C-alpha positions in Angstrom: 19.0 28.9 -19.8 20.9 31.8 -18.2 21.0 30.0 -14.9 22.5 26.9 -16.6 25.2 29.0 -18.3 26.0 30.7 -15.0 26.2 27.3 -13.2 28.4 25.8 -15.9 30.6 28.8 -15.8 30.9 28.5 -12.0 31.9 24.9 -12.3 34.4 25.8 -15.0 36.0 28.5 -12.8 36.2 26.1 -9.9 37.9 23.5 -12.1 40.3 26.2 -13.4 41.0 27.2 -9.8 41.9 23.6 -8.9 44.0 23.2 -12.0 46.1 26.3 -11.1 47.4 24.6 -7.9 49.7 21.7 -7.9 49.6 18.8 -5.5 52.3 19.4 -2.8 54.3 16.8 -0.9 54.8 18.2 2.5 56.7 15.4 4.2 57.9 11.8 3.5 60.5 9.5 5.0 62.1 9.2 1.6 61.6 11.0 -1.7 62.8 10.0 -5.2 62.5 11.9 -8.4 62.5 10.3 -11.9 61.2 10.6 -15.4 58.6 8.2 -16.8 57.6 8.4 -20.5 59.0 11.9 -20.5 56.9 13.1 -17.5 58.5 14.2 -14.2 57.4 11.8 -11.4 58.1 11.8 -7.7 57.8 8.8 -5.5 57.5 9.3 -1.7 57.5 6.6 0.9 56.8 6.5 4.6 54.5 8.8 6.6 53.7 10.8 3.5 51.8 14.1 3.9 50.4 15.9 0.9 48.1 18.9 0.4 46.1 20.4 -2.5 44.2 23.6 -1.8 42.3 22.9 1.4 42.6 19.1 1.1 45.1 17.3 3.4 46.2 13.8 2.3 48.2 11.1 4.2 49.3 7.7 3.1 52.2 5.2 3.2 53.4 5.7 -0.4 52.6 8.1 -3.2 53.6 8.4 -6.9 53.1 11.9 -8.0 52.8 12.9 -11.7 53.8 16.5 -11.7 52.5 17.6 -15.2 49.3 15.7 -15.0 48.8 16.9 -11.4 47.8 13.4 -10.3 48.9 11.3 -7.3 48.6 7.6 -6.8 48.1 6.9 -3.1 48.9 3.6 -1.4 48.4 2.3 2.2 46.4 3.9 4.9 45.1 6.6 2.6 43.4 9.5 4.4 41.9 12.6 2.9 40.6 15.5 5.0 38.7 18.5 3.7 36.8 20.7 6.2 34.6 18.2 8.2 34.9 15.3 5.7 37.3 12.4 6.1 37.9 9.7 3.5 39.9 6.6 4.3 40.9 3.8 1.9 43.6 1.3 1.2 44.5 3.0 -2.1 43.4 5.8 -4.3 44.1 8.2 -7.1 43.9 11.9 -6.5 43.3 14.1 -9.6 44.3 17.7 -8.7 42.9 19.3 -11.9 39.5 17.8 -11.4 39.5 17.9 -7.6 38.5 14.3 -7.1 39.8 11.1 -5.6 39.1 7.6 -7.0 39.3 4.7 -4.6 39.1 1.5 -6.7 39.5 -0.9 -3.7 36.9 0.6 -1.5 36.5 3.7 0.7 34.9 5.0 3.8 33.6 8.6 3.9 32.8 10.2 7.3 31.3 13.6 8.1 29.0 14.9 10.8 25.9 13.8 8.9 26.9 10.1 8.6 29.2 7.4 7.3 29.4 6.1 3.7 31.1 2.8 2.8 31.5 0.9 -0.5 33.8 -1.4 -2.5 34.5 1.4 -5.0 34.3 5.2 -4.4 34.8 8.5 -6.2 34.5 11.8 -4.3 34.3 15.1 -6.1 35.5 17.8 -3.8 34.4 20.6 -6.1 30.7 19.9 -5.7 30.8 17.7 -2.6 29.5 14.6 -4.5 30.3 11.0 -3.4 29.7 8.5 -6.2 30.1 5.0 -4.6 29.5 1.5 -6.0 29.4 -2.1 -4.7 27.9 -3.1 -1.4 27.2 0.5 -0.5 26.2 1.4 3.1 25.1 4.8 4.2 24.5 5.3 7.9 23.4 7.9 10.4 23.3 6.4 13.8 20.4 8.7 14.9 18.0 8.2 12.1 18.6 6.0 9.0 20.7 3.4 7.1 20.8 2.8 3.4 22.3 -0.2 1.7 22.4 -0.5 -2.1 24.5 -1.4 -5.2 25.2 2.3 -6.2 24.7 5.7 -4.6 25.4 9.3 -5.6 25.4 11.3 -2.4 25.4 15.2 -2.5 26.9 16.0 0.9 26.0 19.7 1.2 22.3 19.1 0.8 22.4 15.5 2.3 20.6 14.1 -0.7 21.2 10.5 -1.9 20.4 8.8 -5.2 20.5 5.1 -4.6 20.2 2.3 -7.1 20.0 -1.5 -7.1 18.7 -3.6 -4.2 18.0 -0.5 -2.2 17.1 -0.8 1.4 16.6 2.1 3.7 15.9 1.8 7.5 14.5 4.8 9.4 13.2 5.0 12.9 9.6 4.5 11.6 9.9 2.3 8.5 11.9 0.0 6.2 11.8 0.6 2.5 12.9 -1.8 -0.3 13.1 -0.6 -3.9 15.1 -0.6 -7.1 15.8 3.2 -7.1 15.6 5.7 -4.3 16.0 9.4 -3.8 16.4 10.2 -0.1 16.3 13.8 1.1 17.5 13.6 4.7 16.9 17.3 5.6 13.3 17.0 4.5 12.8 13.4 5.6 11.4 12.4 2.2 12.1 9.1 0.4 11.0 8.8 -3.2 11.1 5.1 -4.3 10.6 3.7 -7.8 10.4 0.1 -8.9 9.3 -3.0 -6.8 8.6 -0.8 -3.8 8.0 -2.3 -0.3 7.4 -0.1 2.7 7.2 -1.8 6.1 6.0 0.1 9.1 4.3 -0.7 12.4 0.9 -1.8 11.2 1.2 -2.0 7.4 3.3 -3.4 4.6 2.8 -1.5 1.3 4.0 -2.7 -2.1 3.7 -0.6 -5.3 5.5 0.6 -8.5 6.2 4.0 -7.0 6.0 5.6 -3.6 6.9 8.7 -1.6 7.5 8.3 2.2 7.4 11.3 4.5 9.4 10.2 7.6 8.4 13.0 9.9 4.7 12.5 9.2 4.9 8.7 8.8 2.9 9.2 5.7 3.1 7.2 2.4 1.8 7.9 -1.0 1.9 4.9 -3.4 1.0 4.5 -7.0 0.8 1.6 -9.5 -0.2 -1.9 -8.5 -0.7 -0.9 -4.8 -1.1 -3.6 -2.2 -1.5 -2.9 1.5 -1.2 -5.6 4.1 -2.9 -4.4 7.4 -0.8 -6.7 9.6 -2.9 -6.7 12.7 -6.2 -7.3 10.9 -5.4 -10.1 8.4 -6.6 -7.7 5.7 -5.2 -7.0 2.2 -6.2 -4.1 0.0 -5.3 -3.6 -3.6 -5.7 -0.4 -5.7 -4.1 2.0 -8.2 -3.3 4.7 -5.6 -3.0 4.9 -1.8 -2.3 7.3 1.0 -1.3 5.8 4.3 -1.1 7.7 7.6 0.6 5.6 10.3 0.1 8.1 13.1 -3.7 8.2 12.4 -4.0 4.5 11.5 -5.8 5.8 8.4 -5.6 4.8 4.7 -7.2 6.1 1.5 -7.1 3.8 -1.5 -8.5 4.6 -5.0 -8.9 3.0 -8.4 -10.2 -0.6 -8.7 -10.0 -1.2 -5.0 -10.1 -4.8 -3.7 -10.2 -5.7 -0.1 -9.8 -9.3 1.3 -10.2 -9.9 5.0 -9.5 -13.3 6.5 -11.2 -14.1 9.8 -10.1 -17.3 11.4 -12.7 -19.0 13.6 -12.3 -22.3 15.5 -13.2 -24.6 12.6 -13.2 -22.4 9.5 -11.9 -19.2 7.9 -14.5 -16.6 6.9 -13.3 -14.4 4.1 -14.9 -11.0 3.3 -14.3 -9.4 -0.1 -15.0 -5.7 -0.9 -14.7 -4.2 -4.3 -15.1 -0.4 -5.0 -13.4 2.6 -6.6 -12.5 4.2 -3.3 -12.0 2.8 0.2 -11.1 4.4 3.5 -9.7 2.4 6.4 -9.9 3.6 10.0 -7.8 0.9 11.7 -8.3 2.0 15.3 -12.0 1.5 14.9 -11.8 -1.6 12.7 -13.9 0.3 10.2 -13.9 0.6 6.4 -15.9 3.0 4.2 -16.3 2.1 0.5 -18.0 4.1 -2.2 -18.6 4.1 -5.9 -19.7 0.8 -7.4 -19.3 -1.1 -4.2 -19.6 -4.9 -4.1 -19.0 -7.3 -1.3 -19.0 -11.0 -0.6 -18.9 -12.9 2.6 -19.5 -16.7 2.3 -23.0 -16.8 0.6 -23.8 -13.2 1.5 -23.1 -10.7 -1.3 -24.1 -7.1 -2.1 -24.0 -4.3 -4.6 -24.5 -0.6 -3.8 -23.1 2.9 -4.2 -21.8 3.1 -0.6 -20.8 0.6 2.1 -19.8 0.8 5.7 -18.0 -2.2 7.2 -17.3 -2.5 11.0 -15.3 -5.4 12.5 -16.0 -6.7 16.0 -13.1 -7.7 18.2 -14.9 -11.0 19.0 -15.3 -11.8 15.3 -17.8 -10.9 12.6 -19.1 -7.4 12.5 -21.6 -5.1 10.7 -22.1 -4.4 7.0 -24.3 -1.4 6.2 -24.9 -0.4 2.6 -26.9 2.3 0.9 -27.4 3.9 -2.5 -29.5 1.5 -4.6 -28.4 -1.5 -2.5 -29.1 -5.1 -3.5 -28.3 -8.0 -1.2 -28.2 -11.7 -1.9 -28.2 -14.4 0.8 -27.9 -17.5 -1.2 -30.9 -17.3 -3.6 -32.7 -14.8 -1.4 -32.6 -11.3 -2.8 -33.3 -8.0 -0.9 -33.6 -4.4 -1.9 -34.5 -1.2 -0.1 -33.1 2.3 0.7 -30.5 0.8 3.0 -29.5 -2.6 4.3 -27.9 -3.4 7.7 -26.4 -6.9 8.4 -25.0 -8.3 11.6 -22.5 -11.2 11.7 -20.7 -13.2 14.3 -19.3 -16.4 12.9 -22.3 -16.4 10.5 -25.1 -14.0 9.6 -27.4 -13.2 12.5 -29.8 -10.5 11.4 -30.5 -8.3 8.4 -32.5 -5.1 8.4 -33.9 -3.5 5.2 -35.0 0.0 5.7 -37.3 2.0 3.2 -39.2 0.4 0.3 -38.0 -3.0 1.6 -38.4 -6.0 -0.7 -37.4 -9.7 -0.4 -37.8 -12.4 -3.0 -36.7 -16.0 -3.3 -37.1 -18.3 -6.3 -38.8 -21.7 -6.0 -38.2 -22.4 -9.7 -37.6 -20.4 -12.9 -40.9 -18.5 -12.6 -42.2 -18.9 -9.0 -40.9 -16.4 -6.5 -41.9 -16.1 -2.9 -42.1 -12.3 -2.1 -42.6 -10.0 0.8 -42.5 -6.2 1.0 -43.0 -3.4 3.6 -41.4 -0.2 4.8 -39.0 -2.3 6.9 -37.9 -5.9 6.9 -36.1 -7.8 9.6 -34.6 -11.1 8.8 -33.4 -13.4 11.5 -30.9 -16.2 11.0 -29.7 -19.1 13.2 -26.6 -21.0 12.3 -26.7 -19.2 9.0 -30.2 -20.4 8.1 -33.3 -18.2 7.8 -35.6 -18.4 10.7 -38.0 -15.5 10.4 -39.0 -12.5 8.2 -40.8 -9.6 9.9 -42.3 -7.1 7.6 -43.6 -3.8 9.1 -45.9 -1.1 7.8 -48.0 -1.5 4.6 -46.8 -5.1 4.3 -47.6 -7.5 1.5 -46.5 -11.1 0.6 -47.0 -13.7 -2.1 -46.0 -17.2 -1.3 -46.6 -20.4 -3.2 -48.0 -23.6 -1.6 -47.2 -27.3 -2.1 -49.1 -30.4 -1.1 -47.7 -33.3 0.9 -46.0 -34.7 -2.2 -44.3 -31.4 -2.8 -46.5 -30.6 -5.9 -47.6 -27.0 -6.6 -50.9 -26.4 -4.8 -51.8 -22.7 -5.4 -50.6 -19.4 -4.0 -51.5 -16.8 -1.3 -51.5 -13.0 -1.7 -51.7 -11.4 1.7 -51.4 -7.9 3.2 -51.6 -6.1 6.5 -49.7 -3.7 8.8 -47.3 -6.4 9.8 -46.5 -9.8 8.4 -44.3 -12.5 10.2 -43.1 -15.5 8.2 -41.5 -18.4 10.0 -39.1 -20.9 8.4 -37.7 -24.3 9.2 -35.4 -26.5 7.2 -35.2 -23.7 4.7 -39.0 -23.9 4.0 -41.8 -21.5 4.9 -43.7 -23.1 7.9 -46.1 -20.4 9.1 -47.4 -16.9 8.3 -49.0 -14.4 10.7 -50.7 -11.2 9.6 -51.7 -8.4 12.1 -53.3 -5.0 11.5 -56.0 -4.9 8.9 -55.2 -8.4 7.5 -56.4 -9.2 4.0 -55.7 -12.1 1.6 -56.6 -14.0 -1.5 -56.0 -17.7 -2.2 -55.3 -18.7 -5.9 -56.0 -22.4 -6.6 -53.3 -24.1 -8.7 -55.6 -24.1 -11.7 -55.7 -20.3 -11.7 -52.1 -19.7 -10.8 -50.1 -17.8 -13.4 -46.7 -17.3 -11.6 -45.6 -14.5 -14.0 -48.6 -12.4 -13.0 -48.1 -12.9 -9.3 -45.7 -10.1 -8.6 -45.8 -7.5 -5.9 -45.0 -3.8 -6.7 -41.3 -3.4 -6.8 -40.5 -6.9 -7.9 -37.3 -7.1 -9.9 -34.6 -9.7 -10.4 -31.1 -8.3 -10.4 -28.4 -10.0 -12.4 -25.3 -8.1 -11.2 -24.6 -10.4 -8.3 -20.9 -10.2 -7.4 -18.7 -13.2 -8.1 -15.3 -13.8 -6.5 -13.4 -13.7 -9.8 -13.5 -9.9 -9.8 -11.3 -9.8 -6.7 -8.5 -11.8 -8.3 -8.1 -9.8 -11.6 -4.5 -8.7 -11.9 
């Protein structure tokens, strides 16, 4: 409160200082004195030179109101104060307030830049330019601002811009409704319909702070990042983007959509989580906390996920933390799952307490378990399952007419199951093989379950990636 009182007193004293000094006409080709409405008025024409305190004024014509300490300026108006120069076609200078109003537009120049607008007011007391209408602020070496309105504090080089704001720096272009630009710090604070365009990203949000020296953005509220070179879009509530490091951190209901265009189709990868890190130089993403992913008919749910893109197309998905993976109707669980893709899924590896199951109907499930599983695919169709270490399997048999014909329970060190046309064709067991055949009359599908059997119902669906 004391600071406010002192500041107000200082402004008052400055205003009083200005009001003590009258505007002086130093030179004119002609000078005429008259009385208008009881007030003494001077009209000067031709090469007019005026001064007020340290401000020098030139114009073609002036009407000076002596008592009001006001001067109406016309034609080639020029005001100079220290390093600042203001030019306009017309203006009104108020001596008591230490300000000039330029209703037909003005240009302000000083060593830090140029400010243009259709309407301008400059307060010499506190070095404030308040400009309106097609505003343009430029500094040839570093930035340009265009907007509808701006308040520019010249001493601290701080701008408050409003309406259709666009700022161009050497590293970014920012669009917004409202902007605070602190040139000395290189910080832009944007609010409302924010768009930040830089070399590798386009960020949109409700609010954002951009650090020009660091090429760093912090965005909040309905964040969307377009990773331009990767055909990837990420949505979230909060984001930090580091252009120099090609790194981004996104938090809060994160959704990633990656489009991968192949010769005859477009493969789309979806990732949902509560936090995502992007390492663009490596084509690598790390997601954690309630992670879900979808790629064609491959989907997963886990606590953590690592996603690596290959330059040639496809890539690797590695998930851990209670992972569940679905490939069509096939379900896999384990301690971790590793999947390799090109245009389609090639191989999947399930490590630790590995389990795979696939429904044949509402109660019959083919199952296989082991310490490790390796699933091989060709043209996106299952070719082989290799189960290693303490392996077991249950698979149901059909006769030539595709009628149920019993079930086999087998175990061994290793089990290999071969598939063709999406059907089990052959099974091999090595290392202490053992097995039981159950004829159809003795088959109770509900009882034929391996240890660890469980059907998960939290399979991701694409709808979650398109929620506003």
